[in-house]
C-alpha positions in Angstrom: 0.3 0.2 0.3 1.5 3.6 -0.8 0.8 6.1 1.0 1.9 9.9 1.4 4.1 11.7 3.3 0.8 13.1 5.6 0.2 9.5 6.0 2.4 7.8 7.2 4.0 10.4 8.8 0.4 10.1 11.2 0.8 6.4 11.2 4.5 6.6 12.8 3.3 8.9 15.0 0.2 6.7 16.3 2.2 3.8 16.1 4.7 5.1 19.2 2.1 6.3 21.0 2.5 5.0 24.4 -1.5 4.5 24.2 -4.8 5.8 22.4 -4.2 8.7 21.3 -6.1 12.1 19.5 -5.1 12.2 15.5 -5.3 16.4 15.0 -3.4 16.0 18.5 0.1 15.4 15.9 -1.1 18.1 12.7 1.1 21.0 14.6 4.1 18.0 15.1 3.0 17.4 11.1 3.1 20.9 9.9 4.1 23.8 13.2 3.1 26.7 12.7 5.1 29.2 10.9 3.9 32.1 10.9 4.1 34.9 13.7 1.9 34.7 16.7 -1.1 37.4 16.4 -0.7 37.5 12.5 -4.0 38.7 10.9 -6.1 35.7 9.1 -5.3 36.7 5.8 -2.0 36.4 6.8 -0.1 34.3 4.1 1.4 31.6 6.2 -1.6 31.1 7.9 -3.3 30.7 5.3 -0.7 27.9 4.2 -0.7 26.2 7.8 -4.8 26.2 8.2 -5.1 24.1 4.9 -2.1 22.4 5.9 -4.4 21.5 9.3 -7.8 20.7 6.8 -6.0 18.0 4.9 -4.6 16.3 8.3 -8.7 15.8 9.1 -8.6 14.2 5.6 -5.6 12.0 5.9 -7.3 11.2 9.7 -10.0 10.2 8.2 -8.1 8.2 5.2 -6.6 6.2 7.8 -9.3 5.3 9.8 -11.2 5.0 6.3 -8.6 1.9 5.2 -9.0 0.3 8.4 -4.8 1.6 9.3 -6.2 3.1 12.9 -8.9 2.1 14.9 -10.9 4.4 17.6 -11.1 2.3 20.6 -13.0 5.5 22.7 -15.9 7.4 20.6 -15.6 11.4 21.5 -17.6 11.9 24.3 -18.2 16.2 23.4 -15.3 16.5 25.7 -12.9 14.6 23.4 -12.1 13.8 20.4 -11.5 9.8 19.0 -8.8 7.5 20.1 -7.3 5.3 18.1 -5.1 2.9 18.1 -3.1 1.4 15.0 -4.0 -1.9 13.4 -2.1 -4.8 12.0 -3.0 -3.4 9.2 -1.7 -0.2 9.9 1.7 -2.1 10.6 1.9 -3.6 8.1 1.5 -0.3 6.0 4.7 0.9 7.9 6.6 -2.5 7.8 6.7 -3.8 11.5 4.4 -6.3 10.7 1.8 -7.3 13.2 
């Protein structure tokens, strides 16, 4: 299976987590903000960062949809879904089951 760079990086971060995690917690690790604090909403760097964040939400949905991560604690209104990597996810990373 071919993964995009963002899919691979997010899946690697989930794989190395010691406990179930919320994938959005890793978004700033993958694409940290590059704009100055307090930059206006229309700042090009801020707008690019927002696009990256939205793309990562799509990536997280795809990883779940194709079975590379599993939701083990559904969102409850106070926190998002918590996920773990599946055997298929480990195989996609070449980690074995």
